[in-house]
N, C-alpha and C positions, 0 to 999 in steps of 0.2 A: 607444651614442651618445645624447647628451643631446637631449631633445625640443625644447629651444630652438633647436638648429641646423636641425631639420627644419621646425618650425612657425613660425619667426620672421617669414616675410614671404610666405606662400603667396599673400596677396591680391595683392601686387605682381607676383609671378611669374606669377600666372594672368592678369594683365592687367586685372583688374577695377579696382582703384584702388590708388594708391600708399600706402605706409605714412606715418603722420605723422612729422614730425621732419625733420632736415636731409638734404641729399643724401648727406653722408658716412655718416651712420648707415644710410641706405637702402642705400647701396653696400655697407657692411659686412654688413648682414643678407642681402643678395642673395648675396654671396660665400660667406657661411657656409652658406646654403641649397644653393647650387650645389655646393659642395665636400662637404657632407654626403651628397649623392646619390652622389657618386663614392666617398666613404669607405665607404659601406654596400655598395658593389659591389666593393671590394677595390683601389682605385687607390692606388698608391704615390706620395705626394706628393714634390715636389722643393723647393719653396720652404720657408725656414725658418718663415715665417708659417703655412703650411698644416701643417707637421709639428708645430709647437707647438699649434696648435688641434686637430688630429685625430690625430696620431701616424701611424706607418706599421706598427704591429703588425698582423701578419695580412694585409698588403697582397700583391697577386698580379700586378698590371698596372702596367707602367711607361708605357704609351701610352694616353691617354684613348680612343683609337679601339678598343683591345682590350677595354675594360671592358664586361662584359656587362649592358647597361642594356636595360630593356624599351622599347617604342616610346613609352610614356607618359613614362617617366623621360628619354628623349632629348629628347622635345618640351618637357618642363619645363626642361631645360638650355638649349634653344634660346631659349625665352621669357625666361629669366632673363638670359642674355647679351644679348638684344635690349634688355631694360630697362636693364642695365648701360650698354650703349652710348649709349642715349637720355639717361641720366642723366650720361654722361660719367665714369663711374666709371674709376678707374685699373686698368690691366691687370696 
């Protein structure tokens, strides 16, 4: 997995400060970070956008609830989704 998917927006996801740039680029970075967490844990993506960005090679889990994330990773996902909602990012 590319480091750009994981490190693109830790600052925004952690709630410290938002990345500079437009809301759409922030939304894209948050989307990439959130989905990189799921990719690393073996999630099988359904959308064409996610499959193109991450692929499904080696995936094992069709349901996000079944993906074995640590408590820290689950909290990161919660924080990212909250930021996405606050910014009005598309779902």
